[in-house]
C-alpha positions in Angstrom: 20.7 0.2 -16.4 18.6 -2.1 -14.4 19.5 -2.6 -10.7 23.3 -2.1 -11.2 23.9 -5.0 -13.5 26.9 -4.7 -15.6 26.3 -4.8 -19.3 29.7 -5.5 -20.7 28.1 -8.4 -22.6 24.7 -8.4 -24.0 21.9 -9.7 -21.7 20.3 -13.0 -22.9 16.7 -12.7 -23.9 15.6 -14.5 -20.8 17.4 -14.5 -17.4 16.5 -14.7 -13.8 18.0 -11.8 -12.1 17.5 -11.4 -8.3 18.9 -10.2 -5.1 20.1 -13.3 -3.4 22.3 -14.9 -0.8 23.3 -18.4 -0.4 20.1 -19.3 1.4 17.4 -16.8 0.1 16.0 -15.0 -2.9 14.3 -11.7 -2.6 11.1 -11.2 -4.5 8.5 -8.3 -4.6 4.9 -7.9 -4.2 2.6 -5.0 -3.9 -0.6 -5.0 -1.6 -3.2 -2.8 -0.2 -2.1 -1.3 3.3 -4.6 -3.5 5.0 -2.5 -6.5 4.1 1.1 -5.2 3.3 1.5 -3.4 6.7 0.7 -6.5 8.9 2.6 -8.7 6.7 5.8 -6.5 7.0 5.2 -5.9 10.8 4.9 -9.7 11.6 7.3 -11.0 8.9 4.7 -13.4 7.7 1.5 -13.3 5.6 -1.6 -12.8 7.8 -4.5 -15.4 7.7 -6.4 -12.9 5.4 -3.8 -13.6 2.6 -5.7 -15.9 0.4 -3.5 -19.2 0.2 -5.9 -20.6 -2.4 -5.4 -18.1 -5.0 -2.5 -17.8 -7.5 -0.1 -15.2 -6.6 2.8 -13.8 -8.7 6.2 -13.0 -7.3 8.6 -10.9 -9.0 12.6 -10.9 -8.6 12.8 -7.8 -10.5 12.5 -4.5 -8.5 11.9 -2.2 -11.5 9.3 -4.6 -13.1 7.6 -4.4 -9.7 7.6 -0.6 -10.0 6.2 -0.8 -13.5 3.3 -3.1 -12.3 2.4 -0.9 -9.2 3.3 2.4 -10.7 5.8 3.2 -8.0 3.4 2.0 -5.4 0.7 4.5 -6.5 -2.1 2.1 -8.1 -5.1 1.2 -6.0 -4.6 -1.9 -3.6 -0.8 -1.7 -4.5 0.3 1.1 -2.2 2.7 -1.0 0.0 5.7 -2.8 -1.9 7.0 -5.6 0.1 10.6 -7.2 -0.3 9.9 -11.0 0.6 13.0 -13.0 1.3 12.1 -16.7 0.6 14.1 -19.8 1.0 16.2 -20.6 -1.9 15.2 -24.3 -2.0 11.6 -23.3 -2.2 12.1 -20.9 -5.0 14.2 -23.7 -6.9 11.3 -26.1 -6.1 8.7 -23.8 -7.7 10.9 -23.4 -10.8 11.3 -27.2 -11.0 7.5 -27.6 -10.9 6.7 -24.8 -13.1 5.0 -24.6 -16.6 5.3 -21.8 -19.1 2.3 -19.6 -18.8 2.0 -19.6 -22.7 2.1 -22.3 -25.3 5.6 -22.6 -26.8 6.1 -25.0 -29.7 9.8 -25.0 -29.2 9.0 -26.4 -25.6 6.0 -28.5 -25.9 5.0 -31.3 -28.1 1.5 -29.9 -28.8 -1.0 -27.4 -27.3 -2.9 -30.3 -25.6 0.3 -31.4 -23.7 0.9 -27.8 -22.7 -2.7 -27.5 -21.3 -2.2 -30.8 -19.5 1.2 -29.5 -18.0 -0.4 -26.1 -17.2 -3.2 -27.8 -15.3 -1.0 -30.2 -13.2 1.6 -27.6 -12.4 1.7 -25.6 -9.1 3.6 -22.8 -10.6 3.7 -20.8 -13.8 6.7 -19.0 -15.6 6.1 -15.9 -17.5 8.9 -13.8 -19.2 8.0 -10.2 -19.3 10.2 -7.1 -20.5 12.5 -5.8 -18.0 12.2 -2.1 -17.3 14.5 0.8 -17.0 14.3 3.5 -14.5 11.7 5.4 -16.7 9.8 2.0 -16.7 10.2 1.7 -20.4 10.7 -1.9 -21.7 14.3 -3.1 -22.2 15.0 -5.7 -25.0 15.4 -8.6 -22.6 13.0 -10.2 -20.3 12.6 -11.0 -16.6 10.9 -13.7 -14.6 7.5 -13.4 -13.1 6.6 -16.7 -11.1 3.0 -17.5 -10.5 2.2 -19.8 -7.5 -0.8 -21.6 -6.9 -2.2 -24.5 -4.7 0.7 -26.3 -3.0 3.2 -23.6 -4.2 1.2 -20.7 -2.9 0.6 -22.3 0.5 4.3 -23.4 1.1 5.3 -19.8 -0.1 3.2 -18.3 2.5 3.8 -20.5 5.3 7.1 -22.3 4.8 9.4 -20.6 2.2 8.9 -16.9 3.6 12.0 -16.1 5.7 11.5 -12.2 6.0 9.1 -9.5 4.8 10.4 -5.8 4.5 8.2 -2.9 3.5 10.2 -1.1 0.8 7.5 1.4 -0.1 9.7 4.3 1.2 12.7 3.2 -1.0 10.4 3.1 -4.0 9.2 6.5 -3.4 12.7 7.8 -2.8 14.0 6.3 -6.0 10.8 7.6 -7.9 11.5 11.1 -6.7 15.1 11.0 -7.9 14.0 9.8 -11.0 11.4 12.7 -11.5 14.3 15.0 -10.6 16.5 13.9 -13.2 19.0 12.3 -10.8 19.4 9.0 -12.5 22.8 8.2 -11.0 21.5 8.7 -7.5 18.4 6.7 -8.3 20.5 3.9 -9.7 22.7 3.8 -6.7 19.7 3.0 -4.5 18.4 0.2 -6.6 18.6 -3.3 -5.1 21.6 -5.3 -6.6 20.1 -7.8 -8.7 22.5 -10.6 -10.1 22.0 -13.5 -12.5 20.4 -16.4 -10.5 21.3 -20.2 -11.3 18.6 -22.4 -10.0 19.7 -25.7 -8.5 18.9 -28.7 -10.5 
């Protein structure tokens, strides 16, 4: 069960699930220590963080664990929980384009390509993961930020940055020990997120 979400009703195929407050949304990224440690220490991204590149943020803790291998993959040894302004997150969603062509959404492939070129954000839906990092039958959001969105994320929307690598290691150790109840209890509480219109 992902991040202590109750499954009394079936999960929809696509849903944003995140730890959030009235003013912030928590997303996750993994970096090399040379970038992750100063970012967590200072609560903001350092000048070395490339604002001109696309960056992908993930509201799902377990999807982040899948991506970084529980903070063991090269250049992903520090996992950061980044609290960002909810208004900024909603802005990115409103200005986002799907990362792939979907005939149910786009009039044609050329229209999608134009929207993709002009959009500062990308939406991608990837299978959510369980504690063993196996795919679940529903999907969670990855949000790609480029250009204006990437700069605003780094310099305007970021409220706080926390190094959650020790938490990742602790949960992983419990999973390896077979104590899934204790591991589940430590997961961030991710609830369905309704973006503002």
